[in-house]
N, C-alpha and C positions, 0 to 999 in steps of 0.2 A: 581457181576459185570463182563462183559466180554467184554471190548473195547480193540481194535488192539494195543492201546497205551501202553499196558503193556504185560509182557513177556507171551508166549503162556501156555495155560494150558494143562496138558498131563493127570491127573487124576481128576480131579476136574470140577465141572460145573461153577464155579465162585470164585472171590476171596472175602473175608469178609471185612466189613469196617474196621477191626483193622489190616488186612494186607496191605489195601490201607494207611491206617495211617502210617506204617512202610515204603513203598514205597516212601511215600511223606514227610517223616520226620515230620509229624503232632503230635508234642509231646503232645499239649494239647488236641486234640481230642483223641488220644491215652489213655492218663490218664483218660478222660472222660469215653470211653468205658470200660476201665478195672475197674474203680470204681463203675458206676453207673449200668452196665451190666454185670459185670464180664467175658467180652469176653475173649476166649480161645487165648493164645499165640500159634500159629502153627509154623511148621517147615518153612513155606513160611514167616511168620511174620520176623523171624530171617534172613533170605537170603534177603528179601527185606530192612530190616534196614540197610545193606552194601550198599543199593543203595541210600536210603534216607539220609543218612549220620548224622543221629541225634544218638550222642552218650549215651543219656539218654534212647531211646528207644531200643538201641542196647544191653545196660547194662540190662535192665529188659528182654529182651528176652534171653539173655545169662544164666539167673537164671534157666530157664524152658528147654531150648533146646542147644543142641550142634551144633557147626559149621560143615559144610560140604563143598565139592567142590564148590557147587553153591556161598557160601558166598564169597570165594576166587574170583571167577569169577566176582560176583558182585562189590567187592572192587576194582578189576583192572579195570572193566568198569567205575566206578564212579571216577577214578584217584584220589582216596584216598590213598595215601603212608602208612599215618598211619595206615589204617585199614589194608592194606597189609602186615606190619611189623608185626603187632600185632598178624594176623593169623599165620604166620610164628614162631614169637618167643614163643606164648603161646600154640600153638596148633600144631606146626610141619608142618604146610601146606607148600607146595612147591608152587612156583610163576610158572604159565603156560604160556609160551610166546607166546601161539596162541591168546588167548584174549587181551595180551598187544599190538600185531599187529593190531588184528580187532578194537580196541577201541584207535588206536595211542597213548598207554600209554608208552612213551619212558622211563620215570623215573622207572616203576614198571620192564621194559625190562632189563634196566641197573642193577635194584637190583638183577636181575635174575642172570646176568652175574657176578657180584660182589660175590654171594653167591656160584655160581657153577664153575665159570671160563671155562664154556663149550663153547669155542671157536667156535667150528664147529656148534653147534646147533644155537647160537645166530647169526653167519653169515647168515645161511640159512635164519632164520626168519626176519633177519634185513633187507631184501628186502620189506617186508610188509611196512615199515615205508617211503617208496619212498625218501631215504636221501642217494643219493651216497656216501657222505662222511663217513656215518655210516658203510655201506660194506666196504669201503676202509679202516677203521680202523681194523675191524676183517680179511681183508685180510694180513694188515701188521703185524699182530699177528702170522701169519704163517699157517692160514688154507689153505684148497685146495678149489679153486673156483668151482669145481665140486662136492664137498662133498655131499653125499647124506643123507636125513634125512627121517623120516617116511611118509613126503608129498612130497618128491623128493627135488632136488637141489634148490638152490636159485633163478636158472633161472625159473624153473618150478613154484615156488612160486609167483614169478613176473608174470609170464604169468597167472597164476590162479586168481591174484588180479588186472590185468590189469595196471601194473606199467610200463609204457613204458620207462621212462628215466632210471629205474633200469635195465630193460632188456638190453637196449642200452650198458649201462655201464658195464654190466656183459660179454656181448659178446665182447666187444671191450677189456676185460681183458682176453679174452680165454675160456669163458664158453662155453661148448660143448652143443649143442642142441640134439645131437644123444647119449643116454645114455644106449641104448638097454633096455628100461623100458617103460610100458605104459604111462608114464608122458611125453615122448618125443613128442607124437602125440600132446597133450596140447599145448606144446611151439611151434611147428609148425603153429598150427592154430592160436596161437596168433601173432606170429612174422609175417607171411606172409601179412597178411591185414594191417600192420602197417609199412611196407617196411623197416623194420630194418635191415641193412647191416650185413651180416655175414660173417666171415673169409672164404676163400675158402680153 
């Protein structure tokens, strides 16, 4: 099956019924396919089990497959902090702040900060949540408003994700549009049509 509701396929023609059971957390169907048809547990089964949220399915998949980065991404996307901490504690995986922001998972984002105390990276990606007080919190801890990460500054990230209120907040607190890099043009293109007032 290849419907657009499911994650994109890269190396396969479609998903198996067992994989879709894992995606939907359909434990009875999962057991039936395993018992009656000996359906194979694939890596996608394990990855999808972190989206489906059924611990019984996940436990069975973990007997045959090892977690990968996609499992952590899916645990974050599903907003299941128990799965996230399980992967951190049992398998040593790190929380990625980018899927935290993309899926608006503030709890996992703050768990990342608690584990790493990386004020600068958290400040840059806090822009994705569109919560000015969150940005203000990291600023109060002493980070630089123009600190650059792998995808630019907090202002660049706000521009990329169309976060107008955050862009206004950052500029009002001294964020620079011109940082002499290729991200500055993106910020300019975002700020101009939204009439965001910049300091002269």
